[in-house]
N, C-alpha and C positions, 0 to 999 in steps of 0.2 A: 862604278860606272853608272850614269843616268840611263834608266831604261827607256826605251821608246815605247809609247802607247798610243793606241787608237781608242777613242770613246764611243760608246753606244748608249743610247737612251731609250729604254722600254718601260712601259707600264708594267707593273708586276701584278699578278693575279690576287695576291693577298691584300691589296690596298686600293681597290677600285673606288671605294667610297671614302678615301681618306687622301690627304696629300702625302702619300707613301708610295715610294717607287724605288727601284733600283737603277743605278747608272753602272754600266759594265765597261771595264778597261781591258784591252788586251795588252799584256806586258811581254815585249818581244826579247826577252832574256830567258834562257833555259835555266830552271831550277828543279830541285827535288820538290815533292808536294809539301813537305814541311818547311822547307826554305821558303817556298812560294807563299805559304800561309803566313809566315812571319813578315814577309815583305808586305803583303796585302794589308796585314794588320797594323803595320807600322805607317804606311803611306795612304791607305784608304780605310775601308773598315774590316774587310775579310775577303777570303776566296769567294768567288761568285756562287750564290745559289740561283739556280735557273729553272724556269718552267719549260714544259715542251715548246711553248710558242717562242720563249726566249732563245731556246736552242736552235731553232729553225732560223731565227732572225740573225743570231750570232754566226751561224754557219754561212748565211748569204753574205754577210758584210766583213767577214774574216778573210783575209788573203789565203789562198789554197796552200800556200807554202807552209802556213801554221796548221798542219793537218789534224794535230791532236794536242789538246791544250788542257791543262788542269782546270777543274772547277773545285768547288768547296765541299766535295762529297768524299767520305771515308767510312770504312767498315768499323761497327762498334766492337770494342775489344771484349765486351762482356757477352754480347749476343752476336755471333758471327753472321747471322742471317740478316741483321739489321743494319742499314746504312743511315748515315746521319750528315746533315749539312753543318759545315763548320761554323756557319754564322748563327745556328740554333733555330732557323725557321722551320716551320711544319710543311714546306713545300713538298707536295706528293712527289715521290721518286718513282715515275711511270714511264720513263723514256730510255730504258735499257736497250741496247742492240740486241740482235738474236743471239741466244745462248750466253747471254751476259746477266749478271756476274757469274763467272765460271771457274775461279780458281781462289781458294782461301789464302793464297800467299800474296795476292794482288789486292791490296786493301785500300787503294786510293782511286778517285774517280777522274776521268777526264772526257771532254767532248770531242767526238770525232766528227771534223768538218764535213766530210764527204756523205755521211749519213744523217748528221743531226742528232746522233744518238749517243748515249753515255757508255763508256767502257770502264771496267776495272783494270787497273795498271799497277805494277809494283810501285810503291811509294818512293823508291830509290831512284827511279828513272828521272832525267832531267828533260823538262818540257817547258815550253812557253805556257802562259796561263792567263785566266781571266781574274781580275780584281773587281770588287763592287763598292760603291757608296750607297748607303740604304738611308732614306729619310721617312721619319715617321716616329711614333713612340719608342722611346728607350728607357729600359729599366736601369737605374743607377743603384747599385748595391752599397749604398752608404746610408748610415743612420743619421737623419737630420730632422730638425723641426720644420714646420710648414714653411715658415718664412725663410729658414736657411736653404730648404730645397728650391724655393722661388729663385732666390739670389743666385744659387749654383745653376740652375737650368738657364737663367737669363745670361749668365756669364759664359757658360760652356757650350749651350745649345741655343735654343730660342726661347722657350718658355716651359713652365709646367704643362703637362699634357691634358688635352681636352677628350673626354671619352664621349663623343657626340653622336656615335651610331652604333648600331648592333655589330656591324662589321668590326669597328674599332675595338669594341668590347670583347669580341670573340678572340681577336688576335692578341690583345693585351692579356686576357686571362691566360692563354697558352704561354706567352712569353714571360709571365710573372711566376712561373713555377720554380725558377731559380731564386725568387725573392728570399732574403734572409729574415723577413718580417711578415707577420700575418696580414698586416694592412700595408698598403703603399699609397703615398701621397698622390693626389692628382691636382689639377688646376682649379677645383672647385672650391668657391669661397662664398661666405655669406656676409654682406654689408648693405646697409641702408634698406634693410627690410626684404632683400631677396637673394637668392643663390645665382651665381653667374660663373662662367668660365674666364679666368684671367687673361686668356689668349683672345678673348673677344668672340669665341664661337657661340652660335646660338645653343641655347639649352632647351631643346624641344625633346630629344630623346632622353628619358630618365630611368634610372634602375635603382631606385632607393629601396631600403630594407622594408620588411613588412610593416614597420611602423609608419611608412609613408614619408613624404618630404617634410622635414622640420620647418614649420612656418615661423617659429620664434625660438631658435636654439639658445641654450645657455651661452654666456659670454665667451666661454672657453671652448665651446664646441662648434665653432664656425668655420672650421677647415673640413673639406671633404676627402675622404680616403676611400680607396676600394678595398673591400673585405675579400681577400683572395679566395677563401674556401667557400663563402656563401655567394660570391659573385654579385655583390650588391655594393652601393655606395652608403657610406655612413658618415654622419657628423662626428667629428673626432677633436679631441683637444689638440690646439695647435702646437702646444709645447712638447707634445709626444715625439718620440724620434722613430722614424721609420724610413725604408727604402723608398724611392720615389720614381715617377715617371716624367721624363723631360720629353719635350717635343723637338725633333730635329728636322730642320728645313735647309733647303739649299742656301 
């Protein structure tokens, strides 16, 4: 059965300095939390991550008949006091309703429309739910050369990602903790005597290693990678294989 959806577009707090935002969809079919997660991951990106502001706006624009809806919040199996967003974002979870979360057998999160607050609910309950599409840097856990990564990003997304502001760098550093390689490829490239972002973004914000920006790197060190541990950019052999960051746009 094809689900009926309404779409809501809100700027997300994590991406105000980047073309990065979340589009939310309410799916008007009742499912368990885990089934809703599977549905969202198949048809969108994931169950919705929501800020306090987004919760308020969703509550305004959602028909009151859908009084309680799943979002992408669940309790950590290792640390019961910790709650996690299904999409992996570090969006603060500061919007619980009074006396919530209150039951260690209610391990999934939903948004109560009448209060714009989060509730913990048994994951087996069937509710309507919010899915989201996210636009911004995406970590790809595949090992490719720089050129292979560029081809992949341009085919599957938009381009290799530009880390063109401090806000973007902070978000990317957090989101690359799941990287399987110490370096991740970015869209940084050296040609014709200068470094540039292949996406065309301005190269004003710079975070090179202590050695500084390489003015004339060796022929095999003309691709830019992010050193995750040191949180800096480094000229890297373009033939090395690393995970990489793609830029996802509408």
